[in-house]
N, C-alpha and C positions, 0 to 999 in steps of 0.2 A: 861679447859675441860679435862676429864679423859675418857679413853677407858677401858672397860672390855671385854676381848676376852674370850668367853666361848666356850669350846670345849669338845667333848667326847673323853675320853682316854688320855693317855700320849703319848709323842713322843717317839717312839722306836728306830728310826735310829739316829745315832750320827750326821750325816750331817744335818738333819732337826733340831735337838736341837741346833747345832752350828749356823745355819742360823737364826733361830728364836732369839737366844740370841744376835746375832749381831744387828738385827734390833730393838730389845727391848732396847739395850744399846744406839743405835743411837737416838731412839725416846725419851729416858728418859728425857733429858733437854727440849724437845720441846712439847711432848704430852705423858704424863704418860700412860703406858699400863700395866694392871694387867691381868695375865693369870689365868683362873679358869678352872680346868679340873674336869669333872665328870666321874664316873665309866660307862663303857660300859654295856649295857644290852639290853632289848627290846627297840624298838623305843618309846614306851609309857613310860618306866622307864627313859630312857635318857631325853626325853622331860620334864618330871616332875622335874628331877634333874636340868636341865638347867633353867627352869622357876623359881625355888627357888632361883637361883643366880642372877636374874635380879632385879635391884633396881626398885621400883615402879615408880620413875620419870625418868627413863632412856629412851632414844630413842633407839629402837631396830632395828638392821639390821640383817636379817636372810640370811645366805648364802644358796642359793637354785638354782638348775639348771634351774628352770623356772622363776627366777628373772630377773631383768633388767641388761643388760650388760652396763658397763660404760667405757668410755675412762679414762685415768689418769686425764685429765683436768676436766672431769665431776665428777669424784670421789672427786677431790680437791674442786670443787665448792659445792658439796653436803655436804662435811665435814664442809666447811666454813659456809654454811647455817644453819646447826645444831648448830654450835658454836654461830652464831649471834642470834639464836632463844632464847638464854638464858639457854638452856639445858646444864647442866654441866657433863652429862655422856651419853656415847653411849655404848650399849652392842652389840657387834658383836658376832653372834651365829653360830657356825659350828657344824653340826650334826655328827653322826657316820657313819658307813658304809651304813646304810639304809637311811641316810638323816634325816631331821628334821620332827617331828610329826606335825600334823595339829594344835595342841594346841600352839606350838611355832610359827608356821607360822601365826596364827591368832593374836598373840600378837605383831608381828613385824610391825613396821612403814614403813619398806622398805624391799623388797626381792631383794638381789643382787646376780647376777651370775657372776662368774669370767671369764667364757668362755663357749662356747658351748661344749668344751671338758669336759670329766669327769676326775677329779683328786682324788687321795687319800685324805681323809679328813685331814690326817696329812700334806700333801703337801699344801693343801688349807691354813692352818695356816701360813705357811711361805709366801705364795703369798699375803695374807691379810696384814701381817706385812710390807712387802716390799711396797705394794701399799699405806699403811698409811704413811710410811716414804716419799714416792714420793709425796703424796698429800700435806703433810706439807711443803716440800721443794718448791713445786709449789706455794702454798699460801704465802710463805715467799719471793718468787721471787729469790730463790737461784738456782744455776746451776745443781743440781743433775739430774733433769729431762732431760737435753739435752745431 
């Protein structure tokens, strides 16, 4: 299975770039992750650009504050269920400062909230990558989670 992490804008802070690079490196042999960045603009422009990057057969998880909150174990289970379904690609979509447009949310198979807290969309990218790594380790029965 492959992961496409679609996000609005680039990471501006070096600590976020470094953190994301660390988890992408850790994930590389276990679960390939491709980062796709689209230009910031209006919510409609961002949504259109994000939708263009989603493979037609991809399972789409939209990061949205009104989505379901998952424990790490639930995240691992959900990831495993997608993998068992035969889908070979998941698109994780992170909107810009205004969030995702309705067109992206309606394309999503699942809306995921990281927390009831509000995070910078750039910070969300790092949190998503860390949770992906944690989920893979849980599913492999390896000790990172503990």
